[in-house]
C-alpha positions in Angstrom: 70.8 -51.0 -73.8 74.5 -51.8 -73.1 75.0 -52.5 -69.4 78.1 -52.9 -67.3 79.2 -53.9 -63.8 82.5 -52.7 -62.5 84.1 -54.5 -59.6 86.6 -52.3 -57.8 89.1 -53.4 -55.1 92.4 -52.3 -53.8 93.7 -55.4 -55.6 96.3 -58.0 -54.8 99.5 -59.1 -56.4 99.2 -62.5 -54.7 98.1 -64.7 -57.6 96.8 -67.5 -55.5 94.6 -65.1 -53.5 93.5 -63.3 -56.6 92.3 -66.6 -58.1 90.5 -67.8 -55.0 88.8 -64.6 -54.1 88.4 -61.8 -56.7 88.3 -64.2 -59.7 85.6 -66.3 -57.9 83.5 -63.3 -57.0 83.7 -62.1 -60.7 82.7 -65.6 -61.9 79.6 -65.5 -59.7 78.7 -62.0 -60.9 79.0 -63.1 -64.5 76.7 -66.1 -63.9 74.1 -64.0 -62.1 74.0 -61.0 -64.4 74.4 -62.4 -67.9 73.0 -59.2 -69.6 75.8 -57.1 -68.0 79.4 -57.0 -69.2 81.8 -57.3 -66.3 84.9 -55.0 -65.8 87.6 -55.0 -63.1 89.6 -52.2 -61.6 92.2 -51.9 -58.8 92.8 -48.8 -56.9 96.4 -49.5 -56.0 98.8 -48.3 -58.7 101.6 -50.3 -56.9 99.7 -53.5 -57.2 98.8 -52.8 -60.8 102.5 -52.2 -61.7 103.6 -55.3 -59.8 101.0 -57.5 -61.6 102.1 -56.2 -65.0 105.8 -56.6 -64.2 105.7 -60.0 -62.6 102.9 -61.8 -64.4 102.0 -59.6 -67.4 98.5 -59.2 -66.0 97.0 -55.8 -67.0 94.5 -54.2 -64.7 93.3 -50.6 -65.0 92.5 -48.0 -62.4 88.9 -47.0 -61.7 89.4 -43.7 -63.6 90.8 -45.5 -66.6 88.1 -48.2 -66.6 85.3 -45.7 -66.3 86.6 -43.7 -69.2 86.8 -46.9 -71.3 83.2 -47.9 -70.4 82.1 -44.5 -71.5 84.0 -44.8 -74.8 82.4 -48.2 -75.5 78.9 -46.7 -75.5 77.5 -48.3 -72.3 74.3 -46.7 -70.9 74.0 -48.3 -67.5 76.8 -48.9 -65.0 76.8 -50.5 -61.5 80.0 -50.0 -59.6 80.5 -52.5 -56.8 83.4 -52.0 -54.4 85.1 -54.9 -52.6 85.7 -53.0 -49.4 84.6 -54.1 -45.9 84.1 -50.5 -44.6 83.1 -47.1 -46.0 86.6 -45.9 -45.2 89.1 -43.8 -47.1 89.3 -46.0 -50.1 85.5 -46.1 -50.5 85.4 -42.3 -50.2 88.1 -42.0 -52.9 86.1 -44.2 -55.2 82.9 -42.3 -54.4 84.6 -39.0 -55.4 85.9 -40.7 -58.6 82.4 -41.9 -59.5 80.8 -38.5 -58.7 83.4 -36.7 -60.8 82.8 -39.2 -63.7 79.0 -38.5 -63.5 79.5 -34.8 -64.2 81.0 -35.5 -67.6 79.4 -38.9 -68.5 76.6 -39.5 -71.0 75.6 -42.8 -69.3 71.9 -42.8 -68.4 72.4 -44.6 -65.1 75.5 -44.8 -62.8 75.1 -46.3 -59.3 77.9 -46.9 -56.7 77.1 -49.9 -54.5 77.7 -50.2 -50.8 80.7 -51.5 -48.9 80.1 -54.7 -47.0 79.5 -52.8 -43.8 77.6 -49.6 -43.5 77.5 -48.0 -40.0 74.0 -48.0 -38.6 72.6 -50.4 -41.2 71.7 -53.2 -38.8 70.0 -55.4 -41.4 73.1 -55.2 -43.7 75.4 -56.0 -40.8 73.3 -59.1 -39.8 73.2 -60.3 -43.4 77.0 -59.9 -43.6 77.4 -62.0 -40.4 75.2 -64.7 -41.9 77.3 -64.7 -45.0 80.5 -65.4 -43.2 79.3 -67.8 -40.5 81.1 -70.8 -41.9 84.5 -69.3 -40.9 83.3 -68.6 -37.4 84.3 -71.5 -35.0 81.8 -72.7 -32.4 84.4 -74.3 -30.1 87.1 -71.6 -29.7 87.4 -67.8 -29.4 88.1 -66.1 -32.7 90.4 -63.1 -33.3 89.6 -61.4 -36.6 92.4 -59.3 -38.2 90.9 -56.5 -40.2 92.7 -54.0 -42.4 91.3 -50.9 -40.6 91.0 -47.4 -41.6 92.3 -44.0 -40.4 88.8 -42.5 -41.1 86.0 -42.5 -38.6 84.5 -45.5 -40.3 86.6 -47.7 -37.9 83.6 -47.3 -35.6 82.0 -50.0 -37.8 84.0 -52.6 -36.0 82.3 -51.7 -32.7 79.0 -51.9 -34.5 80.0 -55.3 -35.9 81.2 -56.6 -32.5 77.8 -55.6 -31.0 76.0 -57.4 -33.8 78.1 -60.6 -33.2 77.0 -60.5 -29.6 73.3 -60.1 -30.7 73.8 -63.3 -32.7 75.0 -65.0 -29.5 78.6 -65.0 -30.8 80.4 -63.7 -27.8 83.9 -64.9 -28.2 84.8 -62.8 -31.2 87.5 -60.1 -31.1 88.1 -57.7 -33.9 91.4 -55.8 -34.4 92.9 -53.7 -37.1 96.3 -53.5 -38.8 95.7 -49.8 -39.3 93.6 -47.8 -36.8 91.9 -49.3 -33.8 91.5 -51.6 -32.0 95.2 -52.6 -32.2 96.4 -56.1 -31.5 97.6 -54.9 -28.1 94.1 -53.8 -27.2 92.8 -57.2 -28.3 95.4 -58.9 -26.1 94.3 -56.9 -23.0 90.7 -58.1 -23.6 91.8 -61.7 -24.2 93.7 -61.7 -20.9 90.8 -60.1 -19.1 88.5 -62.8 -20.4 91.1 -65.5 -19.4 91.4 -66.8 -23.0 94.2 -69.3 -23.5 93.6 -70.8 -27.0 92.2 -69.0 -30.0 91.7 -69.1 -33.7 93.3 -66.2 -35.8 91.6 -65.4 -39.1 91.5 -62.5 -41.6 88.4 -60.2 -41.8 89.5 -59.4 -45.3 87.9 -60.2 -48.7 91.3 -61.2 -50.0 93.7 -63.3 -47.9 96.8 -61.8 -49.6 99.8 -59.9 -48.3 98.3 -58.6 -45.1 96.9 -61.9 -44.1 100.0 -64.0 -45.0 102.6 -61.6 -43.7 101.1 -59.3 -41.1 98.8 -62.0 -39.6 100.0 -65.5 -40.2 103.8 -65.4 -40.8 106.6 -66.2 -38.3 108.1 -62.7 -38.3 108.3 -61.0 -35.0 105.7 -58.3 -35.9 103.0 -60.7 -37.1 99.9 -61.1 -35.1 100.5 -64.8 -34.7 104.0 -64.2 -33.3 102.8 -61.4 -31.0 100.0 -63.6 -29.6 102.3 -66.6 -29.1 104.8 -64.4 -27.3 102.0 -63.4 -25.0 101.4 -67.0 -24.2 98.4 -67.8 -26.3 98.0 -71.0 -28.3 97.1 -69.9 -31.8 95.5 -71.7 -34.7 95.6 -69.8 -37.9 92.8 -70.0 -40.5 94.0 -68.4 -43.7 90.9 -67.8 -45.8 89.6 -64.6 -47.3 85.9 -63.8 -47.2 86.0 -63.7 -51.0 86.4 -67.5 -51.0 83.0 -68.0 -49.3 80.0 -68.9 -51.4 77.6 -67.2 -49.0 79.6 -64.0 -49.1 79.4 -64.1 -52.9 75.6 -64.3 -52.5 75.8 -61.3 -50.1 77.6 -59.3 -52.8 75.2 -60.5 -55.5 72.2 -59.2 -53.4 74.1 -55.9 -53.0 74.4 -55.5 -56.8 70.7 -56.3 -57.2 69.9 -53.5 -54.8 72.0 -51.1 -56.9 70.3 -52.2 -60.1 66.9 -51.5 -58.5 68.2 -48.1 -57.4 66.8 -45.5 -59.9 
């Protein structure tokens, strides 16, 4: 039986971030699932075009890749998203996979979970365990997440509560899109009398958003806004996709999907 794993993300046109995160994740998947052929797809057509134009790197959309997998005679397919939340992008991928199922001859097609699933306490705790090495023990941490305009943003509240259950009380999570905003985070930091902090991305890929919106010196970056408010800020620019334990978390997620009949 021909079996495939498709890794889907929004993608990145930041070559360094691509190599240190998505490439590394895919290397681990290849090592762990040698009887599966690995495929990649990006959901952002803008990023796909930019990679082709600047670096002659060709990446297909999920729809194109699914059709190709069908044409190549695969019988089993695991689709693993590289999304933190079950937000808008996950729902779009879910719709794409469900539509593909209606016309496909594959015997098995399973869509894996995003990193966080609201209400899944065990998965949330496993996620926290997998990223512990980027959580400081000596300073408060502000995580910058991408966010979502869907109701899945409530996952951040769930995650914050889980951090506290781990005894990790000085962690603040904000979102570039949606809530909580950086200004809501600042209110909480001031209320808690925080003076110094570490700023890090809650993103699988530390690409454009992390480097520009979080860590740059432009006026609208989170670092600049926090510094203007009087905070001493130390930036840690590392995507979750660079962490070995997070790779293992994703591997376990794929194993769960394989067991799903």
